[in-house]
N, C-alpha and C positions, 0 to 999 in steps of 0.2 A: 502492499500499499504506499503510496506516496506520501510527501509533506503537502498539507494544507495549511492556509494562514485564517486567522479570523481579526476582525476587528470588533471592539465593543468598550461596553461599559463593565467594569468590575462590581462585583457585588459578594458579600458572604466570605470575605477572607480569612481564612486559617491558617495559622502555622502549628508546626511541631517540629522541635528538633532532637536531634538523636547523635551522642557522642559515643565512640567507639574508640580503643585503645587501652596504652596500659605503660606504664614506668614513663611516664609524663609526656608520651606521643598519643598524643589525641586527636581525633578529626571529629568536626560537627558538622552534621550535614541539614540544612533547614529543609523541612518538605514543607511546600505552600499546597492550599487547595481555594478555587475562589469558583464561582459561576458569571458566565458571560454569557450571555444572549442564550439562556437555558440548557446550556451546556456545563457542563462540570469539568475544568481545569485544572490540570496537577502539575508541577515541576518539582525538580531538586536542586538544591543548589546550596554552595559553599560560602557563599556569602547573600548579603542582605538584598531581597529582590527589589524590594521598595515600592510596593503597589498597597494601595487601600482602598475601600468601599468609595465607589464615584470614580476613581480614574480611567480613563480613556489609553488603552493598551493595541497595540499591535502584537498577536504572537502568531508562530510559525511552529509546527509539530504536526504530529500524527493521532489520527483517532485510533484507541485499543481498548477493546472490552467497556464500550460506553463514554469511555474519557479522553478527554482532548490533552494527551502528552505533551506539554509545551518544551521545544527543546531551545527557544529564541524568542526574546520578546523585546520590546523597546515600548516605556510608559510615557505616552506622548502628553500627559500632565506634568509631569515631573522631569523628563528628560533623561531616566534610566535606563540603561540597554544591558541586559544580559545575554550573552552568547552562548554557544556551547565551547568546549574546549576541542584543539583541533591539533595541534602539531605535539603535544606529550603523547596522548591516546594512539598516535597515527606512528610513532615513533616506538611505541611499545607495541603495537601492533604488527609491525615488520619485525622488530625484533624477537616476539615467539614466532612469525611466518617461517624466517629464516632459521632458526633454531630447531623449529619443526622438521622444514626441509633434511638439515644436516643430523636428525638422530631417526630419520624416518628406520633408519636399519634396527634401533633399537626398540622400535614400536612406540617409545615413547613419542614420537613425532607425528603420531597416528592421532595423540590427545592435542599436542602444540600446533599444528597448522591448523586444524580448524580454528582456533580460539584465536588464534592472529588473524586469521583470515574476518572472522567476526568482528573485532576490534578495528579493525581498519575497514572494514564496510560502515559500522557506526563512527568512525571517525569522518569518514567523506560526508556520508549522510547530516553531520553536525554542521560540519561545513556548507553543505547545501542549503543548509537553516540559514547559516549566518548569511550566506549571499542572497537568498530569497529577504529576508528580511530587509536588508541592505537595498533591496531594490525596492521594495515596499512604503519604506521610509524615505526613499530620496522620489519618488512618483509620487506621494501623499505632500510633501513640500513644494512640488512642481504643482499640483494640480490646486 
């Protein structure tokens, strides 16, 4: 299923934070959920997304199980922009894929190669979402 975009007014914003790790190495992920044009939207971020009730946003993502999973968004009210990570996941995916090819003879490669390909695919889809968001924001400025 391809990427789609939505533009609308945000309502019913909720936030939950998940902290993982130990020994001083912790990572906090913030899970956001909101409604926009009668569609439930969700996203995860390591930083504050900066949306609240009444904000107008443009979001790019995909529909999955009745939810709009947002990959990139621009808050037109505050100017905040959240985009998918691209460079680091792409490098990690390439490393997994290369390691998978090099270890195919040891059967471990049969696990590493598909993981690497999926990470590369996901990084490229995130980059496509970023580009789509940029073009939508640009076209909304011109119009």
